[in-house]
Each structure stands twice: as C-alpha cells, then as structure tokens.
C-alpha positions as CSV (number, residue, x, y, z in Angstrom):
1,M,0.0,0.0,0.0
2,E,1.4,3.4,-1.0
3,L,-0.4,6.0,1.0
4,S,-2.4,6.2,4.2
5,I,-4.5,9.4,4.6
6,I,-5.2,10.2,8.3
7,I,-8.0,12.7,9.1
8,P,-8.5,13.6,12.8
9,A,-12.0,14.8,13.5
10,Y,-13.8,16.3,16.5
11,N,-17.5,17.1,16.0
12,E,-17.0,17.4,12.3
13,A,-20.2,15.7,11.2
14,N,-21.0,18.5,8.7
15,K,-17.6,18.3,7.0
16,I,-16.3,14.7,7.3
17,G,-18.3,13.3,4.5
18,K,-16.7,15.8,2.0
19,D,-13.3,14.9,3.5
20,V,-13.7,11.2,2.9
21,A,-15.2,11.8,-0.6
22,A,-12.3,14.1,-1.6
23,A,-9.6,11.7,-0.2
24,N,-11.3,8.8,-2.1
25,D,-11.4,10.8,-5.4
26,F,-7.7,11.8,-5.0
27,L,-6.5,8.3,-4.5
28,T,-8.7,7.0,-7.3
29,E,-7.8,9.7,-9.8
30,Q,-4.1,9.5,-9.1
31,R,-4.3,5.6,-9.1
32,I,-2.6,5.4,-5.7
33,T,-3.2,2.3,-3.6
34,G,-4.2,3.6,-0.2
35,E,-6.4,3.8,2.8
36,I,-8.3,6.5,4.5
37,I,-8.2,6.5,8.3
38,I,-10.8,8.7,10.1
39,V,-10.0,9.2,13.8
40,D,-13.1,10.3,15.6
41,D,-11.8,12.1,18.7
42,G,-14.7,11.5,21.0
43,S,-17.2,13.4,18.9
44,E,-20.8,13.9,20.1
45,D,-22.4,14.8,16.8
46,G,-22.3,11.6,14.8
47,T,-19.0,12.3,13.1
48,A,-18.2,8.5,12.8
49,A,-21.6,7.7,11.3
50,A,-21.3,10.5,8.8
51,A,-17.9,9.3,7.7
52,G,-19.1,5.7,7.3
53,A,-22.1,6.8,5.2
54,V,-19.8,7.9,2.3
55,Q,-19.6,5.6,-0.8
56,T,-16.0,5.0,-1.7
57,D,-14.1,2.9,-4.2
58,K,-14.0,-0.8,-3.2
59,K,-10.3,-0.9,-3.7
60,I,-9.8,1.8,-1.0
61,R,-10.0,0.8,2.6
62,V,-11.8,3.2,4.9
63,N,-11.0,2.7,8.6
64,I,-13.0,4.6,11.2
65,L,-11.3,4.7,14.5
66,S,-13.5,6.0,17.3
67,L,-12.0,7.1,20.5
68,N,-14.1,6.7,23.6
69,R,-13.6,10.3,24.8
70,H,-12.0,13.5,23.5
71,R,-8.3,13.1,23.8
72,G,-6.9,15.9,21.6
73,K,-5.6,16.2,18.1
74,G,-2.1,14.9,18.9
75,F,-3.6,11.7,20.4
76,A,-5.9,11.3,17.5
77,V,-3.2,11.6,14.8
78,R,-0.9,9.4,16.8
79,S,-3.6,6.7,17.0
80,G,-4.1,6.9,13.2
81,V,-0.4,6.6,12.5
82,M,-0.1,3.5,14.7
83,Q,-2.9,1.9,12.6
84,A,-1.5,3.1,9.2
85,E,0.0,0.6,6.7
86,G,1.0,2.9,3.9
87,K,4.6,3.4,2.7
88,F,3.8,7.1,3.1
89,I,1.5,8.8,5.5
90,L,-0.4,12.1,4.9
91,F,-2.2,13.7,7.8
92,A,-4.8,16.3,6.8
93,D,-7.1,18.5,8.8
94,S,-10.8,18.1,8.3
95,G,-12.5,20.9,6.3
96,L,-10.7,20.6,3.0
97,C,-8.6,23.7,3.6
98,I,-6.0,22.3,1.2
99,P,-7.0,20.3,-1.9
100,Y,-5.5,16.8,-1.8
101,Q,-3.8,17.2,-5.2
102,F,-1.1,19.3,-3.5
103,A,0.1,16.2,-1.7
104,I,1.7,15.0,-5.0
105,T,4.4,17.7,-4.6
106,G,5.3,16.5,-1.1
107,L,5.2,12.9,-2.0
108,D,7.5,13.5,-5.0
109,M,10.0,15.4,-2.8
110,I,10.2,12.4,-0.4
111,K,10.5,9.9,-3.2
112,R,13.3,11.8,-4.8
113,G,15.2,11.7,-1.6
114,E,15.0,15.5,-1.0
115,C,13.6,15.0,2.5
116,H,12.1,12.4,4.9
117,I,9.1,14.6,5.8
118,A,7.3,17.2,3.7
119,H,5.1,20.0,5.1
120,G,2.6,22.1,3.3
121,S,3.2,25.8,4.1
122,R,0.9,28.8,3.9
123,K,3.9,31.1,4.3
124,L,5.8,30.3,1.1
125,P,5.7,32.9,-1.6
126,E,4.3,30.4,-4.1
127,S,1.4,29.5,-1.8
128,T,-2.1,30.9,-2.5
129,I,-4.4,32.1,0.3
130,R,-8.0,32.2,-0.9
131,N,-9.7,33.1,2.4
132,P,-7.3,34.6,4.9
133,Q,-7.5,34.1,8.7
134,T,-9.2,36.7,10.9
135,F,-6.9,39.5,12.2
136,S,-6.8,37.9,15.7
137,R,-5.7,34.6,14.3
138,R,-3.0,36.2,12.2
139,V,-1.6,38.1,15.2
140,S,-1.6,34.9,17.4
141,A,0.0,32.9,14.5
142,G,2.7,35.6,14.2
143,F,3.5,35.4,17.9
144,F,3.6,31.7,17.8
145,R,6.0,31.7,14.9
146,W,8.3,34.1,16.8
147,L,8.2,31.6,19.7
148,M,9.1,28.7,17.4
149,V,12.2,30.5,16.0
150,H,13.5,32.5,18.9
151,W,12.5,30.4,21.9
152,I,12.0,26.8,20.8
153,K,14.8,27.3,18.2
154,I,13.1,25.5,15.3
155,T,15.0,26.5,12.1
156,A,13.5,29.5,10.4
157,D,13.4,27.5,7.2
158,L,10.2,25.8,8.6
159,T,7.8,28.6,8.2
160,D,4.5,27.0,9.1
161,T,4.8,24.4,11.9
162,Q,1.0,24.2,12.5
163,C,-0.2,23.7,8.9
164,G,-2.4,20.6,8.9
165,F,-1.1,19.0,5.8
166,K,2.0,16.9,6.4
167,I,3.5,13.9,4.7
168,Y,5.9,11.4,6.2
169,R,7.8,8.3,5.1
170,G,5.7,5.6,6.9
171,D,8.5,4.0,8.9
172,I,9.7,7.4,10.1
173,A,6.2,8.5,11.1
174,G,5.8,5.3,13.2
175,E,9.1,5.9,14.9
176,L,8.4,9.5,15.8
177,Y,4.8,9.3,16.8
178,K,5.4,6.2,19.0
179,K,7.6,8.5,21.1
180,C,5.4,11.5,21.0
181,E,3.8,12.5,24.4
182,S,1.8,15.6,23.3
183,D,-1.9,14.9,23.0
184,G,-3.0,18.4,22.1
185,F,-2.4,20.6,19.0
186,L,1.2,21.2,19.9
187,F,2.1,17.7,18.9
188,D,3.4,19.1,15.6
189,V,6.2,21.0,17.5
190,E,7.3,17.8,19.4
191,I,7.3,15.7,16.2
192,I,9.4,18.4,14.4
193,L,11.9,18.6,17.2
194,R,12.2,14.8,17.5
195,A,12.7,14.5,13.7
196,L,15.4,17.2,13.6
197,R,17.1,15.7,16.6
198,S,17.1,12.3,14.8
199,G,18.7,13.8,11.7
200,Y,15.6,13.6,9.5
201,R,15.3,16.3,6.8
202,I,12.1,18.3,6.6
203,K,11.2,20.5,3.6
204,E,8.1,22.6,2.8
205,F,6.1,22.8,-0.3
206,P,3.6,25.4,-1.5
207,I,-0.2,24.9,-1.2
208,Q,-3.5,26.5,-1.9
209,W,-5.2,27.3,1.4
210,T,-8.7,28.4,2.4
211,A,-9.2,29.4,6.0
212,D,-11.8,27.3,7.9
213,R,-13.7,29.8,10.0
214,D,-15.3,26.9,11.9
215,S,-12.0,25.4,13.0
216,R,-12.0,23.8,16.5
217,L,-8.4,24.8,17.0
218,S,-7.2,28.1,18.4
219,L,-3.9,29.4,19.7
220,T,-5.6,31.9,21.9
221,K,-8.1,29.7,23.8
222,S,-5.6,28.7,26.5
223,P,-2.4,30.8,26.2
224,W,-1.1,29.7,29.6
225,G,-1.8,26.1,28.8
226,M,0.0,26.5,25.5
227,M,3.1,28.0,27.2
228,K,3.2,25.2,29.8
229,E,3.1,22.6,27.1
230,L,5.8,24.3,25.0
231,M,8.0,24.5,28.1
232,R,7.5,20.8,28.7
233,I,8.4,20.0,25.1
234,K,11.4,22.3,25.3
235,R,12.7,20.7,28.5
236,K,12.1,17.2,27.2
237,L,13.9,17.7,23.9
238,K,16.5,20.4,24.6
C-alpha cells in the first residue's frame, strides 16, 4: 500500500463526508493504492456515522477509529499513525482547507530523496491564500512563529509548523509518533523537534489554502496552557 491518509476529526459531522469523498477521489484519480483513516476524537455529533455513510471505491479501505472520549488532536493523529499501513502517510485536517492534489508535490519530494518529511506551508511565496484568517488569528500565529524560531529554536526554514497537511515516510512516522507525548495541538512541535534531533530532513512545499472559520483549534483559547506545554516539550527535547 502506497499512501495512508489520516484525518483527525472532533465534532465534524457536517464536514467529514466531504473529506472522505475528496480523499477517495484523490486516491482514485491518481491511481494510488491507499487507505483512509478517520480518527473520531470522542465526537458527540455523529461524526463517525457521517464518515461511514460515504460511498467509496471498493479498492480503497476506509477505517474509522472511534476514541471513547475526547483526547486531543495529537492523540488522534498518533492513533491513526499507529494503525496506518502505507509506505507514506499524509495527515490532513478536516475541512478541505487544502486540496489533496497538493500532496503530490510533497510525495515526490520524499520519493526523490530530498527529504524524509514534507510539510505544506501557507507562508511560502508560491502558496495561494483564498480566504485569509481573521486578524486575531493572524496576530496569534505571528507570535507563535516568533516563539518557534527564537525560543523553541526551530529552524527559520520551517515557516508553518502548524499547517495541517504533512507527509511522512511511513516508517519514520511510526518511529516519531510512537515516542510523542503531546496529546494536544502542539504535537506538531514535538514531532518536528524529534525529527530534527534524529537527523531527518524536513522540507516545505507550496499549497493553496482556504481558512476554515469553523475550526475547532485556536492558539488563543488557552495561552497559559500552550506556554506550559511548550515549556514541557522544550525541556524534554533540549
């Protein structure tokens, strides 16, 4: 199997059907052997049922993993990675902010040996932003980026650590996520630091991005909790 697509979802019943259909169409049109793994992170709105109701190609396996309670995005993605069987793994946020066709660029980069992990980035000059974030989200994202570069010391070449469109070599994803301890949305930071510490190369590729104004994630909901988690990650991996 070439590609596992992992979609973490929390109360996304109104979106998840389109996510599954788009992932199915991408795999079918590109003639990629693959699977779609939906990780329902303790949703209360029928997300799992909505995902299971979508008609997909019989050659594409759809696995719906339902967690018994809300554990966080990091836990959900990690659970999906541990179930994945693909040679490559793509994790994509629910909501179709980025068309799946952009994954081809990242996959090709890994296959050519340019990197071990490929991140979509909204910050690259070649990227297209169709519906920008609100002003408050842009401000918080700018502050978060400053923290990443100047405090966490992630290389400035990685311009968009929180973009929900990342591709890994499957064996490397398994190695990194097995060790990951972050259950919330800052798991990306821990995975990046672990990857860099292990000598893995990470490169970014341009994308087309449309902001999801109904996103469940926010950097501003719990700033103190975010700082505490960043401090824990920094101490653990310094």
